C-alpha positions in Angstrom: 58.2 6.1 -16.6 56.1 4.4 -19.1 54.0 7.2 -20.4 57.3 9.6 -21.1 58.8 6.9 -22.9 55.8 7.1 -25.1 55.8 10.5 -25.5 59.6 10.0 -26.7 58.6 8.0 -28.8 56.2 10.3 -30.6 58.7 13.4 -30.8 61.0 10.9 -32.6 58.6 10.0 -34.7 56.9 12.7 -35.9 57.2 13.7 -39.3 56.1 17.2 -38.6 59.2 17.6 -35.6 61.5 16.0 -38.1 60.6 18.4 -41.1 60.7 21.6 -39.0 63.8 20.9 -37.9 65.9 20.0 -41.5 64.4 23.5 -42.5 65.1 25.2 -39.4 68.7 24.1 -39.8 68.9 24.6 -43.2 68.0 27.9 -43.1 69.7 29.0 -40.3 72.7 28.1 -41.9 72.0 29.8 -44.9 71.3 33.3 -42.9 73.3 33.0 -39.8 76.7 32.2 -41.3 77.3 34.3 -43.7 75.9 37.1 -40.9 78.3 35.9 -38.9 81.0 36.1 -41.3 79.6 40.1 -42.4 78.5 38.7 -45.7 74.8 39.4 -45.2 74.0 39.8 -48.6 75.2 36.5 -49.2 71.8 35.4 -47.6 69.6 35.9 -50.3 71.5 33.8 -52.8 71.8 30.9 -50.1 68.4 31.0 -48.5 66.8 30.9 -52.4 69.2 27.9 -53.0 67.8 25.9 -49.9 64.4 27.2 -51.3 64.4 25.6 -54.5 66.2 22.8 -53.4 63.4 22.0 -50.4 60.9 22.7 -53.3 62.4 19.5 -55.5 63.1 17.1 -53.0 61.8 13.8 -53.6 61.9 10.5 -51.1 63.9 7.8 -51.9 66.6 5.0 -50.9 70.1 6.0 -50.2 71.9 5.3 -53.3 68.9 7.0 -55.3 69.0 9.8 -53.2 72.8 10.7 -53.7 71.9 10.3 -57.8 68.8 12.5 -57.3 71.2 15.6 -55.6 74.3 15.4 -58.0 71.3 15.4 -61.0 69.5 18.5 -59.3 73.1 20.4 -58.7 74.3 19.5 -62.0 70.9 20.8 -63.7 71.0 23.8 -61.5 74.7 24.7 -62.4 73.1 24.9 -65.9 70.7 26.5 -65.2 72.1 29.5 -63.2 74.9 29.6 -65.1 73.5 29.8 -68.3 71.4 33.1 -67.1 74.4 34.7 -66.0 76.4 34.1 -68.9 73.5 35.2 -71.6 71.9 37.4 -69.2 74.0 40.8 -71.5 72.4 39.3 -74.9 69.0 40.0 -75.0 68.8 37.5 -78.5 71.0 34.9 -77.0 68.7 35.0 -73.4 65.5 34.7 -75.1 66.6 31.4 -77.5 68.2 30.1 -74.6 65.2 31.3 -72.4 62.7 29.1 -74.3 64.2 26.2 -75.6 65.6 25.4 -71.8 62.1 25.9 -70.4 60.5 23.5 -73.1 63.5 20.8 -72.5 63.1 21.2 -68.9 59.2 20.6 -68.8 59.3 17.8 -71.1 62.1 15.7 -68.5 58.9 15.7 -66.6 57.4 12.5 -69.1 60.3 10.6 -67.4 58.7 10.8 -64.3 58.6 12.8 -60.7 62.5 12.1 -59.7 63.0 14.3 -63.5 60.0 16.6 -63.3 60.7 17.7 -59.8 64.1 18.4 -61.0 63.0 20.0 -63.9 60.5 22.9 -62.2 63.8 23.4 -59.4 65.8 24.0 -62.4 63.5 26.5 -63.8 62.8 27.8 -60.6 66.9 28.5 -59.9 66.9 30.2 -63.0 64.2 32.7 -62.0 65.7 33.3 -59.1 69.3 34.0 -61.1 67.4 36.6 -62.8 66.0 38.4 -60.2 69.2 38.9 -58.0 71.0 40.0 -61.1 71.9 42.4 -59.8 73.0 41.6 -56.6 76.7 41.5 -57.7 78.9 42.8 -60.0 80.6 39.4 -61.3 78.6 36.8 -63.2 79.7 33.8 -60.6 79.0 35.2 -57.0 75.3 34.4 -57.3 75.3 31.2 -59.0 78.0 29.5 -56.5 76.2 30.8 -53.7 72.6 29.3 -55.4 74.4 26.4 -55.7 76.1 26.1 -52.5 72.5 26.9 -50.5 70.9 23.9 -52.6 73.9 21.7 -51.4 73.7 22.6 -48.5 70.2 21.9 -47.8 70.3 18.3 -49.6 73.6 17.6 -46.9 71.2 18.4 -44.0 68.3 16.2 -45.8 70.7 13.1 -46.4 71.8 13.7 -43.3 68.3 13.1 -41.4 67.5 10.4 -44.1 70.7 8.4 -42.6 69.4 9.0 -39.3 65.9 7.8 -40.5 65.9 5.9 -43.6 62.6 4.6 -43.9 60.7 6.9 -42.2 58.8 8.6 -45.0 57.9 5.0 -45.6 56.8 4.2 -42.5 54.3 8.1 -42.8 53.2 6.9 -46.2 52.5 3.4 -44.9 50.8 4.6 -41.5 48.9 7.4 -44.3 47.4 3.9 -45.9 45.8 2.9 -42.6 44.3 6.1 -42.0 42.9 6.4 -45.0 41.6 3.1 -44.3 40.1 3.9 -41.6 38.2 7.0 -43.0 36.6 4.9 -45.9 35.8 2.0 -43.0 33.7 5.0 -41.2 32.2 6.2 -44.7 31.3 2.4 -45.5 30.1 2.0 -41.8 27.6 5.2 -42.9 26.1 2.8 -45.6 24.3 0.8 -43.0 22.4 3.4 -40.9 18.7 2.9 -42.0 18.0 6.7 -40.4 19.9 8.2 -43.3 17.8 6.1 -46.5 17.0 9.4 -47.8 20.9 10.7 -48.0 21.7 7.5 -49.8 23.3 9.5 -52.5 25.2 11.8 -50.3 26.5 8.9 -48.1 27.6 6.9 -51.8 29.4 9.9 -53.4 31.1 10.4 -50.0 32.2 7.1 -50.0 33.4 7.1 -53.4 35.5 10.1 -52.6 37.1 8.5 -49.7 38.0 5.0 -52.0 39.8 7.8 -54.4 41.9 8.9 -51.1 42.5 5.3 -50.3 43.9 4.8 -54.1 46.2 7.8 -53.9 48.2 6.8 -50.4 48.4 3.4 -51.7 49.9 4.2 -55.2 52.2 6.5 -52.8 52.8 4.0 -50.5 53.6 1.1 -53.5 56.4 3.2 -54.4 58.0 4.5 -51.6 58.1 0.8 -50.5 59.9 -0.2 -53.9 62.3 2.6 -53.4 63.2 1.1 -50.1 62.8 -2.8 -51.1 65.9 -2.5 -53.5 68.0 -0.5 -51.3 67.3 -2.4 -47.8 66.2 -5.9 -49.1 67.7 -8.1 -46.8 66.2 -6.2 -43.7 63.3 -7.8 -42.2 61.4 -4.6 -41.2 60.8 -3.6 -44.6 59.5 -6.9 -45.6 57.2 -6.4 -42.5 56.0 -3.1 -43.7 55.3 -4.6 -47.6 53.8 -7.2 -45.7 51.4 -4.6 -44.3 50.9 -3.0 -47.4 49.6 -6.3 -49.2 47.1 -6.8 -45.8 46.1 -3.2 -46.0 44.9 -3.9 -50.3 43.1 -7.2 -49.1 41.5 -5.2 -46.3 40.2 -2.5 -48.5 39.2 -4.8 -51.5 37.2 -6.8 -49.0 35.7 -3.3 -47.4 35.1 -1.8 -50.6 32.9 -5.0 -51.7 29.1 -5.0 -51.6 26.7 -7.7 -50.5 23.5 -6.1 -51.9 21.9 -3.4 -52.2 22.5 -1.0 -49.4 19.1 1.4 -50.0 16.9 -1.9 -50.1 19.1 -2.8 -46.7 18.3 0.5 -45.1 14.3 0.4 -45.8 13.7 -3.6 -45.3 15.7 -3.6 -41.4 14.6 0.2 -40.7 13.4 -1.1 -38.0 16.2 -3.5 -36.6 18.8 -3.1 -34.8 21.2 -5.4 -37.3 22.8 -2.8 -39.6 23.3 -0.9 -36.5 25.6 -3.8 -35.6 27.2 -4.1 -39.1 28.0 -0.5 -38.7 29.6 -1.0 -35.1 32.0 -3.6 -36.6 32.9 -1.6 -38.9 33.0 1.2 -37.1 35.7 -0.5 -34.6 37.4 -2.0 -37.9 37.9 1.8 -38.8 39.4 2.1 -35.1 41.7 -0.3 -35.5 42.9 0.8 -38.9 44.0 4.2 -37.0 45.3 2.3 -34.3 47.6 0.5 -36.5 48.4 3.3 -38.1 49.6 4.9 -35.0 51.2 1.4 -34.0 53.5 1.7 -37.6 54.5 5.0 -37.0 55.8 4.4 -33.7 57.5 1.1 -34.7 55.4 -0.6 -32.0 53.5 -4.0 -31.8 49.9 -3.7 -33.0 47.5 -5.7 -30.3 43.9 -6.5 -31.5 40.9 -5.0 -29.4 39.3 -8.7 -27.9 36.1 -6.7 -28.0 35.8 -8.0 -31.7 34.8 -11.3 -30.9 32.2 -10.5 -28.5 30.6 -8.1 -31.0 30.5 -10.5 -34.1 28.7 -12.9 -31.9 25.9 -10.5 -31.1 25.9 -9.8 -34.8 25.6 -14.0 -35.6 22.8 -13.9 -33.0 20.8 -11.2 -34.3 21.1 -12.7 -37.8 19.8 -16.2 -36.6 17.1 -14.8 -34.7 16.1 -12.7 -38.0 16.3 -15.9 -39.9 14.0 -17.5 -37.8 10.9 -14.9 -38.3 8.2 -16.0 -40.8 8.6 -13.2 -42.8 12.7 -13.4 -43.3 13.7 -12.9 -46.8 16.1 -15.7 -47.3 18.0 -13.8 -50.0 18.9 -10.9 -47.8 19.9 -13.4 -44.8 22.4 -15.1 -47.2 23.7 -11.6 -48.0 24.0 -10.8 -44.3 25.4 -13.9 -43.7 28.2 -13.4 -46.5 28.4 -9.9 -45.3 29.1 -11.1 -41.6 31.8 -13.4 -43.0 33.6 -10.8 -45.1 34.2 -8.4 -41.8 35.1 -11.7 -39.9 38.0 -11.8 -43.1 38.8 -8.4 -42.4 39.5 -9.0 -38.4 41.3 -12.3 -39.4 43.4 -9.6 -41.6 44.0 -7.0 -38.9 44.5 -9.5 -35.8 46.9 -11.7 -37.4 48.9 -8.6 -38.5 52.0 -8.8 -36.7 51.8 -12.9 -36.2 52.0 -14.2 -39.6 54.9 -15.0 -42.1 56.1 -12.3 -44.1 56.6 -12.5 -47.7 59.9 -14.5 -49.0 62.3 -12.6 -51.1 60.8 -14.5 -54.3 57.5 -13.4 -53.5 58.5 -9.9 -53.5 59.4 -9.8 -56.4 56.7 -11.8 -57.8 54.1 -9.3 -56.5 56.0 -5.6 -57.2 56.3 -4.2 -60.4 59.5 -2.3 -61.2 57.9 1.0 -62.9 61.5 2.8 -63.0 63.1 3.6 -66.7 66.2 1.9 -66.5 67.5 1.8 -70.5 68.0 4.4 -72.3 66.1 2.8 -74.9 62.9 2.7 -73.1 63.7 6.6 -71.6 64.2 7.8 -75.3 61.1 5.9 -76.4 59.3 7.8 -73.5 60.1 11.1 -74.4 59.2 10.6 -78.2 55.8 9.5 -76.8 55.3 13.0 -75.7 56.5 14.7 -78.2 53.0 15.2 -80.2 50.1 17.7 -79.8 48.2 14.9 -78.1 50.5 14.6 -75.3 49.2 17.7 -72.8 52.9 17.6 -71.3 54.1 18.4 -74.7 51.8 21.6 -74.8 52.4 22.4 -71.6 55.9 22.8 -72.2 55.2 25.0 -75.2 52.8 27.0 -73.4 55.1 27.4 -70.6 57.6 28.5 -72.8 55.3 31.1 -74.7 54.8 32.0 -70.9 58.1 32.9 -70.1 58.8 34.6 -73.4 56.0 37.2 -72.7 57.2 37.8 -69.5 60.5 38.7 -70.5 59.4 40.9 -73.2 57.2 42.7 -70.9 60.1 43.0 -68.2 62.7 44.2 -71.6 60.7 47.0 -72.5 58.8 47.9 -69.3 61.8 47.9 -67.0 59.9 47.1 -64.5 62.0 47.4 -60.9 61.9 43.4 -60.0 60.4 42.6 -62.9 61.8 39.4 -62.5 59.1 38.2 -60.5 56.9 38.0 -63.3 58.5 34.8 -64.9 58.6 33.8 -61.2 54.7 34.3 -60.7 53.7 32.9 -64.1 56.4 29.4 -63.4 54.4 29.1 -60.0 50.8 29.4 -60.8 50.8 28.5 -64.4 49.4 24.7 -64.5 48.7 22.2 -67.1 45.3 22.7 -66.4 42.6 25.5 -66.1 40.9 24.8 -62.9 44.3 24.2 -61.0 46.0 27.6 -62.8 42.5 29.5 -62.2 42.7 28.0 -58.0 46.5 29.2 -58.0 45.9 32.6 -59.3 43.6 33.6 -56.6 45.5 32.2 -54.1 48.7 33.8 -55.3 47.1 37.4 -55.2 45.7 36.8 -52.3 48.8 35.4 -50.3 50.8 37.9 -51.7 48.4 41.2 -50.5 48.5 39.7 -47.1 52.1 39.2 -46.9 52.4 43.0 -47.9 50.3 44.1 -45.4 52.2 42.5 -42.9 55.4 42.8 -44.2 55.7 46.6 -44.4 54.8 47.5 -41.0 57.4 44.2 -40.1 60.2 45.8 -41.7 59.4 49.0 -39.6 58.8 47.2 -36.5 62.1 45.1 -36.4 64.6 46.9 -38.5 67.5 45.5 -37.3 69.6 43.2 -39.1 69.7 40.3 -36.6 65.5 40.4 -36.2 65.1 40.0 -39.4 67.4 37.4 -40.3 65.1 35.5 -37.3 62.2 36.3 -39.3 63.8 35.1 -42.8 64.0 32.3 -40.7 61.1 31.3 -39.4 58.6 32.9 -42.5 60.9 30.3 -44.6 60.0 27.6 -42.4 56.5 28.3 -42.2 56.4 28.5 -46.2 57.4 25.2 -46.4 54.9 23.8 -43.7 52.1 25.2 -45.5 52.9 25.0 -49.1 51.3 21.6 -49.7 48.1 22.5 -47.6 47.4 26.2 -47.3 48.7 27.8 -50.6 47.7 30.9 -50.1 49.2 31.2 -46.4 52.3 29.8 -47.8 52.6 33.0 -50.6 52.4 35.1 -47.6 55.2 33.8 -45.8 57.7 33.6 -49.3 56.3 37.5 -49.8 57.7 38.0 -46.0 60.9 36.2 -46.5 61.4 38.5 -49.9 60.4 41.9 -47.1 63.0 41.1 -45.0 65.4 39.5 -48.0 65.5 42.8 -49.6 65.7 44.9 -46.6 68.8 43.4 -45.4 70.6 45.3 -48.6 68.8 48.5 -47.8 65.5 48.5 -50.3 62.7 50.2 -49.3 59.4 48.3 -48.3 57.2 50.0 -50.4 58.8 50.4 -53.3 60.0 45.9 -52.9 55.6 45.8 -52.3 54.3 48.0 -55.2 56.7 46.1 -57.8 56.0 42.5 -55.8 52.0 43.4 -56.2 52.9 44.9 -59.7 54.6 41.3 -60.9 51.8 39.2 -59.3 49.2 40.6 -61.4 51.2 40.8 -64.3 52.5 37.3 -64.2 49.1 35.7 -63.1 47.4 37.7 -66.0 49.8 36.2 -68.7 49.3 32.7 -66.8 45.4 32.9 -67.3 45.4 34.0 -71.1 47.8 31.0 -71.6 45.8 28.0 -70.3 42.8 29.8 -72.0 44.0 30.4 -74.9 47.6 28.3 -75.7 46.0 24.8 -76.3 43.3 25.1 -73.4 43.3 22.0 -71.4 40.1 21.6 -71.0 39.4 18.6 -68.9 35.9 17.8 -70.2 37.2 16.6 -73.7 39.2 14.1 -71.8 36.4 12.6 -70.5 35.3 10.4 -73.3 39.3 9.2 -73.3 38.9 8.2 -69.6 35.7 6.3 -70.6 37.1 4.0 -72.5 40.1 3.4 -70.2 37.6 3.0 -67.1 35.6 0.4 -68.9 38.8 -1.4 -70.4 40.0 -1.6 -67.0 36.9 -2.7 -65.2 36.6 -5.7 -68.0 40.1 -6.6 -67.2 39.6 -6.9 -63.5 36.1 -8.8 -63.8 38.3 -11.3 -66.6 41.1 -12.0 -64.2 38.2 -12.6 -61.0 36.8 -15.0 -63.6 40.1 -16.7 -64.4 40.8 -17.2 -60.5 37.4 -19.1 -60.1 38.8 -21.7 -62.7 42.3 -21.6 -61.4 42.1 -20.7 -57.9 43.0 -17.4 -55.7 46.3 -16.0 -56.1 47.5 -12.6 -55.3 49.9 -12.3 -57.9 51.2 -9.2 -60.3 48.5 -9.5 -63.0 46.1 -9.5 -61.0 47.1 -6.7 -58.1 47.8 -4.4 -61.4 44.4 -5.2 -62.9 42.6 -4.5 -59.3 44.7 -1.1 -59.0 43.9 -0.3 -62.0 40.4 -0.1 -62.1 40.6 1.8 -58.7 43.0 3.9 -60.8 40.7 4.7 -63.6 37.9 5.6 -60.9 40.1 7.7 -58.8 40.9 9.8 -62.1 37.3 9.9 -63.2 36.7 11.4 -59.4 39.5 14.2 -60.0 38.5 14.8 -63.9 34.7 15.5 -62.8 35.9 17.9 -59.7 37.5 19.6 -62.1 35.5 19.8 -64.7 32.8 21.4 -61.9 35.7 24.8 -61.8 35.5 25.1 -66.2 33.3 27.8 -67.6 32.4 25.6 -70.7 30.7 22.7 -69.0 26.7 22.8 -68.1 25.6 21.4 -65.0 23.6 18.5 -66.5 26.6 16.7 -67.8 28.5 18.0 -63.6 25.0 15.8 -62.1 25.6 13.1 -64.7 29.6 12.7 -64.4 29.0 12.2 -60.7 26.1 9.8 -61.2 28.4 7.9 -63.4 31.5 8.0 -60.9 29.0 6.8 -58.0 27.7 4.0 -60.5 31.3 2.7 -61.5 32.2 2.6 -58.0 29.5 0.7 -57.4 30.3 -1.8 -60.0 33.7 -1.9 -59.1 32.8 -3.0 -55.1 30.6 -5.6 -57.1 33.8 -7.0 -59.0 36.0 -6.5 -55.4 33.0 -9.1 -53.7 33.9 -11.5 -56.4 37.3 -11.2 -56.1 37.3 -11.2 -52.2 35.4 -14.8 -52.9 37.7 -16.1 -55.0 38.6 -18.7 -53.1 36.0 -20.3 -52.8 34.9 -23.5 -54.9 31.4 -23.2 -57.3 29.8 -26.0 -59.2 30.2 -26.7 -62.7 27.2 -25.0 -64.1 27.6 -21.8 -62.2 31.1 -21.5 -63.4 29.6 -21.9 -66.9 26.8 -19.3 -66.3 29.5 -17.1 -64.6 31.6 -17.2 -67.9 28.8 -16.3 -70.3 27.7 -13.3 -68.0 31.0 -12.1 -67.6 31.8 -12.8 -71.3 28.5 -10.7 -71.9 29.4 -7.7 -69.7 32.6 -7.6 -70.7 31.4 -7.4 -74.4 29.0 -4.9 -73.6 31.8 -2.7 -71.9 33.8 -2.8 -74.8 30.9 -1.8 -77.2 29.4 0.7 -74.7 25.8 -0.8 -75.7 23.3 -2.5 -74.4 22.0 -5.4 -77.1 19.2 -7.7 -77.6 20.5 -10.2 -75.4 20.4 -8.1 -72.2 16.7 -9.1 -70.9 17.3 -12.8 -72.2 20.3 -13.0 -70.5 19.3 -11.7 -67.3 16.1 -13.3 -66.9 18.1 -16.7 -67.0 20.6 -15.4 -64.1 17.4 -14.4 -62.2 15.7 -17.8 -62.8 18.7 -19.4 -61.7 19.5 -17.8 -58.2 15.6 -18.7 -57.8 16.1 -21.9 -58.3 19.0 -22.0 -55.9 18.7 -23.9 -52.6 19.3 -22.0 -49.6 20.3 -24.8 -47.3 23.4 -26.0 -49.3 26.8 -24.5 -48.0 28.0 -25.0 -51.9 25.0 -23.3 -52.9 25.9 -20.6 -50.9 29.0 -19.9 -52.7 26.7 -20.3 -56.2 24.1 -17.7 -55.1 26.9 -15.4 -53.8 28.4 -15.2 -57.2 25.5 -15.1 -59.2 23.5 -12.5 -57.0 26.7 -10.2 -57.9 26.6 -10.8 -60.9 22.7 -9.9 -61.2 23.6 -6.7 -59.1 26.1 -5.5 -62.2 23.5 -6.6 -65.0 21.0 -4.4 -62.8 23.2 -1.2 -63.6 25.0 -1.7 -66.5 22.0 -0.1 -68.7 22.4 2.8 -67.1 26.0 2.7 -67.1 26.2 2.7 -70.6 23.3 5.2 -71.1 25.6 7.5 -68.9 28.9 6.8 -70.9 27.1 7.8 -74.4 25.5 10.8 -73.0 28.5 12.2 -71.3 30.7 10.6 -75.0 28.6 12.9 -77.3 28.2 15.8 -74.8 32.0 16.3 -74.5 33.6 15.3 -77.5 
């Protein structure tokens, strides 16, 4: 009976199931209701309205969701009715098309909400162009497109009322899933048998860290939305507490207490590192278990095996320490690492028993990033009204793309030619590599949809069968749209086939029009991103490197200040820590995009990945300092810490190593050697100085790579 209840909970809290139900209900309503009423031709606008609304939905609290629905319907109405009213006046239509495209895309400067609404408005305009000849008047098509969009939003709204925080639970679940994968990647660094693959392991750890930062940012936005709407609910505050615990675990997990390659070589024939790896793997499993508990709204139970394995690890460290040839510095590194893992274990063990944050603490630890004042809105738009803004350039680029697409349609008289505009709208992205990737998948998906669709229309000629196929292909489109774009394109192509088959159009003629329009639309998009202010990512690298240096410096400065004032997780510290990780994640994304650009030399890519690895190591050393900032250190160590950190910050600012480097490094090394290894207070001093020494070791190579990359990509 208990297992049956657990199974029911898994079904009820399954995101895919609830999403599937929402889409199936929406698509069933948009197809079967008009069929039952004897107006099959209305299936097309209603279904397209559902698709447009589904593509523009964002998760938020109930009040914001209602506001979003209202804004979406207003923008959709402006877009669809303006197309119908201006369609028979080509000059006015061109002016309206170009100006509205520019304005809608510039709305994206106000944030994600407005960006997706703007895309949906352009999409509904394209759907209106595509179905302009379906009805004799100028009102039926826009009204039923809007009705389809409204129907989807009503279904989505009902779901959000039934499960108001499901999406927030899912984002928090994703945090611990990605944290679990990061801990597994970190455990791989402690495998002495894989010392030759250290470069690959480090890169995998860096990529895993990028994924963690992404889901943390998603969870932060979702939690802030829910916090404003459900302030009094203890469960929301509990989830917020989970989020902060996840951040603290990540800071400790991302910290480095020594050179892993040196540890692997020194302990190649010992089981010590395997014991560290085992605990990290177990903590990864604990995070995955916690993710399931959050998803199913259950209490997390910590594994009692941790205590035994920590005892075994401590005994192994003591045994190594008793050896005559034991390296005392390595012993201290192992002890600090052991304490760090114990701290992670404590966070996990007490996650459901600790006191959750008060309202005052919530207000003190989250920063509201939403625009609420008209002055801020106009300032944000004005800030982007310059050619230096990639959004502004993309707005002009898309206006030109849709203008060219319309001119091709106007002079070629291609049947269903407005698929050209629709294709360009979907595939033309702000940067070259993403557009190129989508171009390929769009063509593959369209061809696949045509190959499958033509025989299906002959195998299932009845209206009822094609209505069922419309529902299934529409559902599959949404299921694959974020993970498999080629499959999603194939399914939306099939939906188009069955939709036009309902009104008696030949599948062969529809297929020919679809493939021609897709190829033309893709070609126009490729020309645009290649020649209209091409947003080559390598040109953005120098500016991003400046930001990386600034964020790393700011993080170090706030860590240093807390060694003086005492540990606190105030907004300034959390924002600085997040900014350092965000800039490193952006560096990872940019370098990945650069690998797909035609003008970037292989040695630049290699240098970029090396810098990415070193910067991740730099942040991991800072994270170690941050994780131990609650420990007291001596006055002399604090003074030297201040001198060294100021020097590092100055180097990051100037991006050049000066003549004082060797002298300062010698001072730090000498001080480390002079410290006693038996006193706990001195151990804290040693930990701090070791981290600064590790930073100084990699600083020259970081500065050298920044200089080379800035010169080669400027």
